[in-house]
C-alpha positions in Angstrom: -7.1 34.3 45.5 -10.1 32.0 44.9 -11.8 31.7 41.6 -15.6 30.9 41.4 -16.1 28.7 38.3 -19.8 28.8 38.0 -21.7 28.2 34.7 -18.7 27.1 32.8 -18.6 24.6 30.0 -16.6 21.4 30.6 -14.1 22.7 28.0 -13.6 26.0 29.8 -13.1 24.2 33.0 -10.4 22.0 31.5 -8.6 25.1 30.2 -8.7 26.6 33.7 -7.0 23.5 35.3 -4.8 22.7 32.3 -1.5 23.9 33.8 0.1 23.4 37.2 -1.6 22.4 40.4 -5.3 23.2 40.8 -7.5 22.7 43.9 -11.2 22.7 43.0 -14.0 22.5 45.6 -17.3 21.2 44.3 -20.2 22.5 46.4 -23.6 24.0 46.7 -24.6 27.2 48.7 -27.4 25.3 50.6 -25.1 22.7 52.2 -23.7 23.5 55.7 -20.6 21.3 55.2 -19.9 23.0 51.9 -20.1 26.4 53.5 -17.6 25.3 56.1 -15.3 23.8 53.5 -15.5 27.1 51.5 -13.7 28.9 54.4 -10.9 26.5 54.3 -10.7 26.7 50.5 -10.5 30.5 50.8 -7.5 30.1 53.1 -5.8 27.9 50.6 -6.5 30.5 47.9 -4.5 33.1 49.9 -1.8 30.7 50.9 -1.1 29.4 47.4 -1.7 32.6 45.4 0.6 32.6 42.4 1.6 28.9 43.0 -1.7 27.0 42.4 -5.1 27.7 41.1 -7.8 27.5 43.8 -11.4 27.4 42.6 -14.9 26.5 43.6 -17.6 25.1 41.4 -21.3 25.3 42.3 -22.6 22.0 41.1 -26.2 23.3 40.8 -25.0 25.8 38.2 -22.3 23.6 36.5 -24.0 20.3 36.3 -22.1 19.2 33.1 -18.8 19.5 35.0 -20.1 17.6 38.0 -21.5 14.8 35.9 -18.3 14.4 33.8 -16.2 14.2 37.0 -18.8 11.9 38.7 -19.3 14.1 41.7 -21.7 12.1 43.9 -21.3 13.8 47.3 -20.6 17.3 48.4 -18.4 18.9 49.3 -15.9 17.1 47.1 -12.4 18.7 46.6 -10.3 17.5 43.8 -6.6 18.3 43.3 -5.4 18.3 39.6 -1.9 18.5 38.2 -1.8 19.6 34.6 -5.6 18.7 34.2 -5.1 15.2 35.6 -6.9 14.3 38.8 -4.3 13.4 41.4 -6.4 13.3 44.6 -10.1 13.4 45.5 -11.4 14.2 49.0 -15.1 13.6 49.7 -16.7 15.4 52.7 -15.4 18.2 54.9 -11.6 18.2 55.0 -9.3 20.0 57.4 -6.9 22.7 56.1 -4.0 20.5 57.3 -5.1 17.5 55.1 -5.5 19.7 52.0 -2.3 21.5 52.6 -0.3 18.3 52.9 -1.7 17.1 49.5 -1.0 20.4 47.8 2.5 20.8 49.2 3.5 17.3 48.1 2.5 18.2 44.5 4.2 21.6 44.5 7.4 20.1 45.7 7.6 17.8 42.7 
């Protein structure tokens, strides 16, 4: 399951990613690469349901979060473990690349 985290405060965002592994895709609806990445993120949401939080953040609607995390290009996908950034991917990523990163964290 994928969660859309639009128009959240930075504090609410931190609460959402506070426990366990979280995969967060930062995007905008007007970007073609973002729309392509969203399909891959949706697959991850199904694959990791109950084991990881999978979410998207529209940076046009959640500017505070994007600024605090210094998101400069989209799509950007960040993997967090207990609210700490572990890995950042900038640009369109394959499902294989993201799966590898998530699996390594879930195995720990």
